[in-house]
C-alpha positions as CSV (number, residue, x, y, z in Angstrom):
1,X,120.6,131.0,107.6
2,X,122.2,129.1,104.6
3,X,121.0,126.2,102.7
4,X,124.0,124.1,104.0
5,X,123.0,124.6,107.5
6,X,119.3,123.7,106.8
7,X,120.2,120.4,105.0
8,X,122.9,119.6,107.8
9,X,120.2,119.9,110.6
10,X,117.7,117.4,109.1
11,X,118.8,113.8,109.0
12,X,118.8,112.1,105.7
13,X,116.7,109.2,107.0
14,X,114.1,110.9,109.0
15,X,111.1,108.8,110.0
16,X,108.5,110.5,107.8
17,X,110.7,110.0,104.9
18,X,111.0,106.2,105.8
19,X,107.4,105.8,106.3
20,X,106.5,107.5,103.2
21,X,108.9,105.1,101.2
22,X,107.5,102.3,102.8
23,X,103.8,103.3,102.1
24,X,104.8,104.0,98.4
25,X,106.4,100.7,98.0
26,X,103.6,98.7,99.6
27,X,101.0,100.5,97.6
28,X,102.8,99.9,94.4
29,X,103.0,96.3,95.2
30,X,99.4,95.9,96.3
31,X,98.2,97.6,93.0
32,X,100.5,95.2,91.0
33,X,99.1,92.3,92.5
34,X,95.4,93.7,92.2
35,X,95.8,94.2,88.5
36,X,97.4,90.8,87.9
37,X,94.7,89.2,89.7
38,X,92.0,91.0,87.8
39,X,93.7,90.1,84.5
40,X,93.9,86.6,85.6
41,X,90.3,86.2,86.2
42,X,89.1,88.5,83.2
43,X,91.7,88.4,80.5
44,X,93.9,85.4,80.8
45,X,91.2,82.6,80.4
46,X,90.1,83.8,77.2
47,X,93.6,84.7,76.0
48,X,95.6,81.6,76.9
49,X,92.8,78.8,77.4
50,X,90.3,79.5,74.8
51,X,89.2,76.0,74.1
52,X,87.6,74.5,77.0
53,X,85.4,75.0,80.0
54,X,85.4,78.6,81.1
55,X,85.5,77.8,84.9
56,X,88.7,75.3,84.3
57,X,90.2,78.1,82.0
58,X,89.8,80.5,85.1
59,X,91.2,78.1,87.6
60,X,94.5,77.5,85.3
61,X,95.0,81.1,85.0
62,X,94.6,81.8,88.7
63,X,97.0,78.8,89.0
64,X,99.6,80.9,87.3
65,X,99.1,83.6,89.9
66,X,99.4,81.5,93.0
67,X,103.0,80.7,93.1
68,X,103.8,84.5,92.9
69,X,101.4,85.1,95.7
70,X,102.7,82.3,98.0
71,X,106.4,83.0,97.2
72,X,106.1,86.6,98.2
73,X,106.7,86.2,101.8
74,X,109.5,83.6,101.2
75,X,111.2,86.2,99.0
76,X,110.8,89.0,101.5
77,X,112.3,86.8,104.1
78,X,115.3,85.7,102.1
79,X,116.0,89.4,100.8
80,X,115.7,90.7,104.2
81,X,118.3,88.3,105.5
82,X,120.9,88.8,102.7
83,X,120.5,92.4,101.7
84,X,120.7,93.8,105.2
85,X,123.2,96.5,106.0
86,X,125.7,94.0,107.9
87,X,126.0,91.7,104.6
88,X,127.2,94.6,102.6
89,X,129.7,95.7,105.3
90,X,131.1,92.1,105.4
91,X,131.4,91.5,101.6
92,X,132.5,95.1,100.5
93,X,135.4,93.7,98.6
94,X,133.8,90.3,97.5
């Protein structure tokens, strides 16, 4: 049994590979938002809003986090629509 016959037998996009890639991407995105939210509560109020009420500074730093949190589903829908395989087949020469 040669290497080429082993590689040819296994499809390039197996279910296990797709699930692992999806899990890795979701985990990275989750930890990215988790780290940013932690920094928005613990670091950003003291760094960007030092003069003033600490509660108001925390709310202001969370206000910078909110648009990214709420825009994420919108971006997923937009990119899912425009970057699907059919779009690239139609616009190969554009």
